[in-house]
C-alpha positions in Angstrom: -29.3 22.6 71.1 -30.7 25.4 68.8 -27.1 26.3 67.8 -26.1 22.7 67.3 -25.2 20.9 64.0 -27.8 19.2 61.8 -26.6 15.8 63.1 -27.4 16.7 66.7 -30.8 18.0 65.7 -31.5 14.7 64.0 -30.2 12.8 67.0 -32.7 14.6 69.2 -35.5 13.4 67.0 -34.2 10.1 65.7 -37.1 8.2 67.4 -39.6 9.9 65.1 -40.8 7.7 62.2 -41.1 10.9 60.1 -37.4 10.6 59.2 -38.1 7.6 57.1 -39.8 9.8 54.6 -37.3 12.7 54.4 -33.6 13.0 53.4 -31.0 15.6 54.3 -30.1 18.2 51.7 -28.0 20.5 53.9 -27.9 21.7 57.5 -31.1 23.6 57.1 -33.1 21.8 54.4 -34.7 18.4 54.2 -36.5 16.9 51.2 -39.6 14.7 51.1 -38.8 11.3 49.5 -42.4 10.9 48.4 -42.9 14.1 46.4 -39.5 15.8 46.3 -40.6 19.0 48.1 -38.0 20.8 50.2 -38.6 22.0 53.8 -36.7 24.1 56.2 -35.6 22.2 59.3 -35.0 23.8 62.7 -35.5 21.7 65.9 -38.9 20.2 65.4 -40.3 17.6 63.1 -43.9 19.0 63.4 -43.8 20.7 60.0 -42.5 17.5 58.3 -45.2 15.5 60.1 -47.9 18.0 59.0 -46.7 17.7 55.4 -47.0 13.9 55.5 -50.5 13.9 57.1 -51.7 16.4 54.5 -50.0 15.2 51.3 -49.3 11.6 52.1 -51.8 10.3 54.7 -50.7 7.0 56.2 -52.7 4.1 57.9 -53.0 4.6 61.6 -50.8 1.6 62.2 -47.8 3.4 60.5 -48.1 6.7 62.4 -45.8 7.6 65.2 -46.2 5.3 68.1 -47.2 6.7 71.5 -45.0 6.2 74.6 -47.3 3.3 75.7 -46.0 1.2 72.8 -42.5 1.4 74.3 -43.5 0.1 77.6 -42.4 -3.5 78.5 -45.3 -6.0 78.3 -45.8 -7.9 81.5 -45.9 -11.7 81.2 -49.1 -12.8 82.9 -50.1 -16.4 83.7 -52.5 -16.8 80.7 -49.8 -15.8 78.2 -47.2 -18.1 79.9 -49.7 -21.0 79.7 -50.3 -20.2 76.0 -46.6 -20.3 75.3 -46.2 -23.6 77.1 -49.1 -25.1 75.2 -47.8 -24.0 71.8 -44.3 -25.3 72.7 -45.8 -28.7 73.7 -47.8 -28.8 70.5 -44.7 -28.0 68.5 -42.9 -31.1 69.8 -45.7 -33.3 68.4 -46.3 -31.4 65.1 -42.7 -30.9 64.1 -41.5 -34.3 65.4 -39.0 -32.7 67.8 -37.1 -34.5 70.6 -38.6 -33.5 74.0 -35.1 -32.6 75.1 -35.1 -29.6 72.7 -36.7 -27.5 75.5 -33.5 -27.8 77.4 -31.3 -26.8 74.4 -29.0 -23.8 75.0 -29.9 -22.1 71.8 -33.7 -22.5 72.3 -33.4 -21.1 75.9 -31.4 -18.1 74.7 -34.1 -17.4 72.1 -36.9 -17.6 74.6 -34.9 -15.4 77.1 -34.7 -12.7 74.4 -38.3 -12.9 73.3 -39.8 -13.4 76.8 -37.3 -12.6 79.5 -39.8 -13.4 82.3 -40.9 -16.8 80.9 -39.6 -19.9 82.6 -39.0 -22.6 79.9 -40.3 -26.0 81.3 -37.9 -28.9 81.7 -38.1 -32.1 79.7 -40.1 -33.9 82.4 -42.7 -31.2 82.5 -43.0 -31.2 78.8 -43.5 -35.0 78.7 -46.3 -34.7 81.3 -47.9 -32.0 79.1 -47.7 -34.3 76.1 -49.3 -37.1 78.0 -52.2 -34.8 79.0 -52.5 -33.7 75.4 -52.6 -37.4 74.3 -55.3 -38.2 76.9 -57.5 -35.3 75.7 -57.1 -36.1 72.0 -57.7 -39.9 72.6 -60.9 -39.1 74.6 -62.1 -36.9 71.7 -61.3 -39.6 69.2 -63.2 -42.2 71.2 -66.3 -40.1 71.0 -66.0 -39.8 67.3 -65.4 -43.6 66.9 -68.4 -44.3 69.1 -70.7 -42.3 66.8 -69.5 -44.2 63.7 -71.7 -47.1 62.8 -69.0 -48.9 60.8 -65.3 -48.4 60.0 -62.3 -50.0 58.3 -58.7 -50.3 59.6 -55.3 -50.7 58.1 -52.3 -52.3 59.7 -48.6 -52.8 59.1 -45.4 -53.7 61.0 -42.2 -51.7 61.2 -38.8 -52.2 62.8 -37.2 -49.0 64.4 -33.6 -47.9 64.5 -33.4 -49.5 67.9 -34.5 -52.9 66.4 -37.8 -52.7 68.3 -40.7 -53.9 66.3 -43.9 -51.9 66.1 -47.4 -52.6 64.8 -49.6 -49.7 63.7 -53.4 -49.5 63.3 -55.3 -46.7 61.5 -59.1 -46.2 61.4 -61.2 -44.9 58.5 -64.9 -44.0 58.7 -67.5 -41.5 57.6 -68.8 -38.6 59.7 -71.6 -36.8 57.9 -70.3 -38.3 54.6 -66.9 -36.8 55.2 -64.1 -39.3 55.3 -62.2 -39.3 58.6 -58.8 -41.0 59.1 -57.2 -41.5 62.5 -54.1 -43.2 63.8 -55.2 -45.4 66.7 -51.9 -46.8 68.0 -48.4 -47.8 67.2 -47.5 -50.4 69.8 -44.3 -52.3 70.4 -44.5 -56.0 69.6 -41.5 -57.9 71.0 -43.1 -61.3 70.3 -42.6 -63.2 67.1 -45.0 -62.0 64.4 -47.0 -65.2 64.2 -50.6 -65.1 63.1 -51.8 -65.8 66.6 -49.6 -63.1 68.2 -50.7 -60.5 65.6 -54.3 -61.4 66.1 -53.8 -60.7 69.9 -52.3 -57.3 69.2 -55.0 -56.3 66.7 -57.8 -57.7 68.7 -56.6 -55.8 71.8 -56.4 -52.6 69.8 -60.0 -53.1 68.6 -61.3 -53.8 72.1 -59.4 -50.9 73.6 -60.9 -48.4 71.2 -64.4 -50.0 71.4 -64.6 -50.8 67.7 -64.4 -54.6 67.6 -68.0 -55.0 66.4 -67.7 -52.1 63.9 -64.8 -53.3 61.7 -66.0 -54.0 58.1 -62.5 -54.8 56.8 -58.8 -54.8 57.6 -56.5 -53.7 54.8 -52.9 -55.0 54.9 -50.1 -56.2 52.7 -50.0 -59.7 51.3 -48.2 -61.2 54.2 -49.7 -64.6 55.1 -49.4 -64.1 58.9 -51.6 -61.0 58.7 -54.1 -62.6 56.4 -54.5 -65.6 58.7 -54.6 -63.4 61.8 -57.4 -61.2 60.5 -59.5 -63.7 58.6 -59.2 -66.9 60.7 -58.4 -65.7 64.3 -60.4 -62.4 64.3 -62.9 -63.3 61.6 -62.6 -59.9 60.0 -62.9 -59.2 56.3 -59.2 -59.5 55.1 -58.5 -57.1 52.3 -55.1 -57.1 50.6 -53.6 -53.8 49.7 -54.2 -53.2 46.0 -50.9 -51.2 45.6 -48.9 -54.1 47.1 -50.8 -56.6 45.0 -50.1 -54.6 41.9 -46.4 -54.4 42.8 -46.3 -58.2 43.1 -48.0 -58.6 39.8 -45.5 -56.2 38.1 -42.6 -58.0 39.7 -44.0 -61.2 38.2 -43.8 -59.5 34.8 -40.2 -58.6 35.4 -39.3 -62.3 36.0 -39.4 -62.9 32.2 -35.9 -64.0 31.3 -35.6 -61.4 28.5 -36.3 -58.7 31.1 -34.7 -60.1 34.2 -31.3 -60.4 32.5 -31.4 -56.8 31.4 -32.6 -55.6 34.8 -29.9 -57.6 36.6 -27.1 -56.3 34.3 -28.3 -52.7 34.6 -28.6 -52.9 38.4 -25.0 -54.2 38.6 -23.8 -51.4 36.4 -25.5 -48.7 38.5 -24.3 -50.3 41.7 -20.7 -50.1 40.5 -21.0 -46.3 40.0 -22.8 -45.9 43.4 -20.1 -47.7 45.4 -17.0 -46.6 43.5 -15.9 -43.0 44.3 -13.3 -43.2 41.5 -15.9 -44.3 38.9 -18.5 -41.7 40.0 -16.0 -38.9 39.9 -14.8 -40.1 36.4 -18.5 -40.1 35.3 -18.8 -36.4 36.3 -15.7 -35.5 34.3 -16.9 -37.4 31.2 -20.4 -35.7 31.5 -18.7 -32.3 31.5 -16.5 -33.2 28.5 -19.5 -34.6 26.5 -21.8 -31.7 27.7 -24.2 -34.1 29.3 -26.4 -33.3 32.3 -24.5 -34.1 35.6 -27.2 -36.6 36.7 -26.5 -39.5 39.0 -27.5 -43.0 37.9 -30.8 -44.3 39.4 -30.9 -47.7 41.0 -33.8 -50.1 40.7 -35.7 -50.8 44.0 -37.8 -53.9 44.1 -40.5 -52.4 46.1 -40.9 -49.5 43.7 -41.5 -51.2 40.4 -41.7 -48.0 38.4 -38.0 -47.4 39.3 -37.0 -49.8 36.5 -38.3 -47.3 34.0 -36.4 -44.6 35.8 -33.2 -46.7 35.8 -33.4 -47.5 32.1 -34.2 -43.9 31.2 -31.2 -42.5 33.1 -28.8 -45.2 31.7 -29.9 -44.4 28.1 -29.3 -40.7 28.8 -25.8 -41.4 30.0 -24.9 -44.4 27.8 -21.9 -42.8 26.1 -20.5 -41.2 29.2 -20.7 -44.6 30.9 -19.0 -46.3 28.0 -16.2 -43.7 28.2 -15.6 -44.5 31.9 -15.6 -48.2 31.3 -13.1 -47.9 28.5 -10.7 -45.8 30.5 -8.2 -48.2 32.0 -7.0 -45.7 34.5 -10.4 -45.8 36.0 -11.9 -49.3 35.2 -10.0 -52.6 35.1 -10.5 -54.6 31.9 -12.0 -57.5 33.9 -14.5 -55.2 35.5 -15.4 -53.6 32.2 -16.1 -57.0 30.7 -18.4 -57.8 33.6 -20.2 -54.5 33.7 -20.5 -53.5 30.1 -24.0 -54.2 28.6 -24.4 -55.7 25.2 -26.0 -53.9 22.3 -28.9 -56.2 22.6 -29.3 -55.1 26.3 -29.3 -51.4 25.3 -31.7 -52.1 22.5 -34.1 -53.8 24.9 -34.0 -50.7 27.2 -34.6 -48.5 24.2 -37.7 -50.5 23.3 -38.8 -50.2 27.0 -39.2 -53.9 27.4 -41.2 -56.5 25.4 -44.4 -54.7 26.3 -46.9 -57.2 25.1 -45.3 -60.1 27.0 -44.9 -57.9 30.1 -48.6 -56.8 29.9 -49.8 -60.4 29.5 -47.7 -61.6 32.5 -48.9 -58.8 34.7 -52.5 -59.3 33.6 -52.4 -63.0 34.4 -50.8 -62.3 37.8 -53.5 -59.8 38.7 -56.2 -62.1 37.6 -54.9 -65.0 39.7 -54.5 -62.7 42.8 -57.9 -60.9 42.5 -60.1 -63.5 40.8 -62.5 -60.9 39.2 -64.6 -63.6 37.5 -65.0 -65.9 40.5 -68.5 -65.6 42.0 -67.0 -66.5 45.4 -65.0 -63.3 45.4 -68.3 -61.4 44.9 -68.8 -61.6 48.7 -65.6 -59.7 49.4 -65.4 -56.0 50.4 -63.8 -54.8 47.1 -66.7 -55.9 45.0 -69.4 -54.7 47.4 -67.7 -51.3 47.7 -67.4 -51.1 43.9 -71.2 -51.8 43.6 -71.9 -49.1 46.2 -69.7 -46.6 44.5 -72.0 -44.8 42.0 -69.1 -44.4 39.6 -68.6 -48.2 39.3 -71.9 -49.7 40.3 -72.5 -51.4 37.0 -69.4 -53.5 37.5 -68.4 -53.5 33.9 -65.1 -55.0 34.7 -66.6 -58.4 35.5 -69.1 -61.0 34.3 -72.9 -61.1 34.6 -72.7 -64.0 37.0 -70.4 -62.0 39.4 -72.7 -59.0 39.1 -75.7 -61.0 40.2 -73.7 -62.6 43.0 -72.7 -59.2 44.3 -76.3 -57.9 44.3 -77.4 -61.0 46.1 -74.7 -60.4 48.7 -75.9 -56.8 49.1 -79.5 -58.0 49.6 -78.2 -60.3 52.3 -76.4 -57.4 54.0 -79.6 -55.3 53.8 -81.5 -58.1 55.5 -78.9 -58.1 58.2 -79.4 -54.4 58.8 -83.1 -54.9 58.9 -82.8 -57.7 61.4 -80.7 -55.5 63.7 -83.4 -52.7 63.4 -86.1 -55.3 64.1 -84.4 -56.4 67.3 -84.3 -52.9 68.6 -87.9 -52.4 67.7 -89.0 -55.5 69.6 -87.3 -54.2 72.7 -89.5 -51.1 72.5 -92.6 -53.2 72.0 -91.9 -55.2 75.2 -92.3 -52.1 77.3 -95.0 -52.5 80.1 -96.4 -50.4 82.9 -97.4 -46.8 82.8 -95.1 -45.9 79.9 -96.8 -48.5 77.7 -100.3 -47.5 78.7 -99.5 -43.8 78.2 -98.8 -44.3 74.5 -101.5 -43.0 72.2 -102.6 -45.6 69.6 -103.7 -44.2 66.3 -107.2 -45.5 65.4 -106.4 -46.2 61.7 -103.2 -48.1 62.7 -105.2 -50.0 65.3 -107.8 -51.0 62.7 -105.5 -52.0 59.8 -102.6 -53.3 61.9 -99.0 -52.1 62.6 -97.6 -53.5 59.3 -100.4 -52.4 57.0 -98.8 -49.1 55.9 -95.3 -50.6 55.7 -94.2 -52.1 52.4 -92.9 -55.6 52.1 -89.3 -55.4 53.3 -87.9 -57.9 50.8 -89.7 -56.1 47.9 -88.4 -52.8 49.3 -84.8 -54.0 49.2 -85.3 -55.3 45.7 -86.9 -52.1 44.6 -84.1 -49.9 46.2 -81.4 -52.0 44.5 -83.2 -51.9 41.2 -83.7 -48.2 41.3 -80.1 -47.7 42.2 -78.7 -49.9 39.4 -81.1 -48.5 36.8 -79.9 -45.0 37.3 -77.1 -43.6 35.2 -73.7 -43.7 37.0 -71.7 -40.6 37.8 -68.4 -39.5 36.2 -65.2 -41.1 37.6 -64.0 -37.6 38.5 -67.0 -37.0 40.8 -67.0 -37.6 44.6 -69.1 -40.7 45.5 -69.5 -39.5 49.1 -71.0 -36.2 47.9 -73.4 -38.2 45.7 -74.5 -40.3 48.6 -75.0 -37.2 50.9 -77.4 -35.8 48.3 -79.2 -39.1 47.7 -79.2 -40.6 51.2 -83.0 -40.0 51.6 -83.8 -41.8 48.4 -81.7 -44.9 49.3 -81.9 -45.1 53.0 -80.8 -48.8 53.4 -78.1 -48.7 50.7 -76.7 -45.5 52.1 -76.0 -47.3 55.4 -74.1 -49.9 53.5 -72.3 -47.3 51.5 -71.0 -45.7 54.7 -69.8 -49.0 55.9 -68.0 -50.1 52.7 -66.8 -46.9 51.0 -64.7 -46.1 54.0 -62.4 -49.1 53.3 -59.0 -47.8 51.8 -57.9 -49.5 48.7 -54.4 -49.7 50.0 -52.5 -49.9 53.3 -50.7 -46.6 52.5 -52.1 -44.9 55.6 -50.3 -47.4 57.8 -47.1 -47.1 55.7 -47.2 -43.3 56.1 -47.1 -43.6 59.8 -43.7 -45.2 59.6 -42.4 -42.4 57.6 -43.0 -40.2 60.6 -41.9 -43.0 62.9 -38.4 -42.8 61.4 -38.2 -39.2 62.5 -39.5 -40.0 66.0 -37.2 -42.9 66.7 -33.8 -41.6 65.6 -30.3 -41.3 67.0 -31.2 -38.3 69.1 -33.9 -40.2 70.9 -32.9 -43.9 70.7 -33.9 -44.4 74.4 -37.4 -43.3 73.8 -39.9 -45.5 75.6 -42.3 -47.4 73.3 -45.3 -45.8 75.0 -43.9 -42.4 74.2 -43.3 -43.5 70.6 -47.0 -44.4 70.4 -48.0 -41.1 72.1 -45.9 -38.9 69.8 -47.0 -40.6 66.6 -50.6 -40.4 67.7 -50.4 -36.6 68.4 -48.5 -36.0 65.2 -50.9 -37.8 62.9 -54.1 -36.8 64.7 
């Protein structure tokens, strides 16, 4: 070995990390890559290592590993259990099919990483998921039990398998921190009548023990849901503001001067989306005219801002579109006459619609749907929540009469809270026997009476509301929950109402978002998934 070549010497020491810092000059000389100093090399790397430790000290983690590091790690039961738990959690978090644990590629990977680990089968993984669901559900029940009030959202969805599902989400405060949880996504094979929906929602509330805690149910504008919540279940029915706004905007688009342009533009975009010849011709014209190779955007009724996007893209590509429509090798004359927009249509798009008429129509529609100047609506959750939000408590968006009606409703709610507290107090006063006699009675309280030191409750409510309204509001950018957490001791009764009403979502978006994940859960790879497992997987994914 001493008489061997440089390569054989290097081979004998190729496990040493020191070679990463030196390069070969010739058979007897190596050079430090860090400082450029040359060293004689014989059969040992000790001199090179000494140079590195003296001139270029490294963190201990980068030094040459001991032989212990090369020993094979034994797979003990605790590590195997940890791997199984993480694998099960991955199914829920990443919306994977349970069958992935039986995939050839996954098992090859695990065999390389942990040769001694036995990957569980699909059935075992499902059992694990069910146990995870039970544990998480039990934890959520405890959290919901501690909440005094909460709000829910609900929506319906049809899966790829044509099965219909109804989802319910809960929203509540925990130490003035907003909590959101998915309660369930249950299959509903029955017709979606108001009575059937009420049965499903009522059963969900009873199952989770929140039936007497629901302040409001937020949903879309569907009549069957409105009747189910307000009439059958007698809950506060709160329509999703985003959906209401969408309906109002759609009413604005119904103006003839706008509807004609929208219809013509939609037909034009649809032609390019469905004709391969036309879309390919558009790409060629874009390249010739040095235009961006953008696809045309189609208007989607449920996304009202998509009209603006459609108009903007059409205006950008106006002359490339005209070139395609005028090319008889691509577009027939009859089609071109039907699809081509008039100059007036293009001008309307350039002006971005008759804005004043549009604004007036939308404003009228919103007013009719939300009735901001009707004193009867002052009893609804939206107005009460606005009053209890320190950013909007002055209710400048409505009339004086509505403001007074809102405050009167708040006083009634405070009286209700006081009545509940009074009932619990009377139960304590009815105690008898040794426990009652053992209570020490303060002499001054006994002389003046139990209620002497307590202020008049009605006056107290009036005073608390008056102090709250007289204070300056906070900036719209500030967090109302943070404000209430700092001022809870000053407004003890109002803060309880704030926890009840400020947890109500303005929209039913939380329920809608569940179905975005649901589309990944119920797909063509798992079309035979049982409804109870759909509910379980969505619950684990969202919670």
